[in-house]
LODREN-440099 format. One line per field, with one value per residue (C-alpha): residue number from 1; residue in three letters; x, z, y. Coordinates in steps of 0.2 Angstrom, whole numbers, plus 5000, padded with zeros to 4 digits. Each point is the difference from the previous one (the first is absolute). Layout:
N
nr	[NUM ...]
rest	[ALA ...]
east	[X ...]
up	[Z ...]
north	[Y ...]
//
This chain:
77
nr	[1 2 3 4 5 6 7 8 9 10 11 12 13 14 15 16 17 18 19 20 21 22 23 24 25 26 27 28 29 30 31 32 33 34 35 36 37 38 39 40 41 42 43 44 45 46 47 48 49 50 51 52 53 54 55 56 57 58 59 60 61 62 63 64 65 66 67 68 69 70 71 72 73 74 75 76 77]
rest	[MET ASN GLU ASN VAL ASP SER LEU ILE LEU GLU ILE LEU ARG GLY MET GLN SER ASP LEU THR ASP LEU SER SER GLU THR ARG ASP GLY MET ARG GLU VAL LEU SER ARG LEU SER ALA ILE GLU GLU LYS ILE GLY GLY HIS ILE LEU GLY VAL ALA ASP LEU ASN SER ARG TYR GLY SER VAL ILE ARG ARG ILE GLU ARG ILE GLU LYS CYS LEU GLU LEU PRO GLU]
east	[5244 4994 4991 4991 4995 4994 4990 4992 4995 4992 4991 4993 4995 4991 4991 4995 4995 4989 4992 4996 4992 4989 4996 4996 4988 4992 4997 4992 4989 4995 4997 4988 4991 4998 4994 4988 4993 5000 4990 4987 4999 4997 4986 4992 5001 4993 4985 4997 5000 4987 4990 5001 4995 4985 4995 5002 4989 4987 5001 4997 4985 4993 5002 4991 4986 4998 5000 4987 4989 5002 4995 4985 4995 5004 5011 5011 5019]
up	[4956 5008 4984 5001 5018 4996 4985 5011 5013 4987 4993 5017 5004 4983 5003 5018 4992 4988 5013 5011 4985 4997 5018 5001 4985 5007 5017 4991 4990 5016 5009 4986 5001 5019 4999 4987 5011 5015 4990 4995 5018 5006 4987 5006 5018 4996 4991 5015 5012 4990 5000 5019 5002 4989 5010 5016 4994 4994 5017 5009 4989 5004 5019 4999 4991 5012 5014 4992 4997 5018 5006 4989 5006 5018 5002 5016 4997]
north	[4968 5017 5004 4983 5004 5017 4994 4986 5012 5012 4985 4995 5018 5002 4984 5006 5017 4991 4989 5016 5008 4985 4999 5018 4998 4985 5009 5015 4988 4991 5016 5006 4984 5002 5018 4995 4986 5011 5013 4987 4994 5018 5002 4984 5005 5017 4992 4989 5015 5008 4984 4999 5018 4998 4984 5010 5013 4988 4991 5016 5004 4982 5002 5017 4993 4985 5012 5011 4984 4994 5017 5000 4983 5005 4985 4999 5001]
//
């Protein structure tokens, strides 16, 4: 009977080890996907930051041109 108990315990432990191996593999795959998506998000945010910087530059240029036009036309502020 002791052999049966030992055998049963070993079988349970092997099953648990297999489950942990599967879980570890799934976790690694999930982390790869998360990191891939995070990288894509970072690239998109970087592109948006560059776009906002360009718009800010253009906005500043437009404001300066309007101020010059107002000055030339001697318009009050």
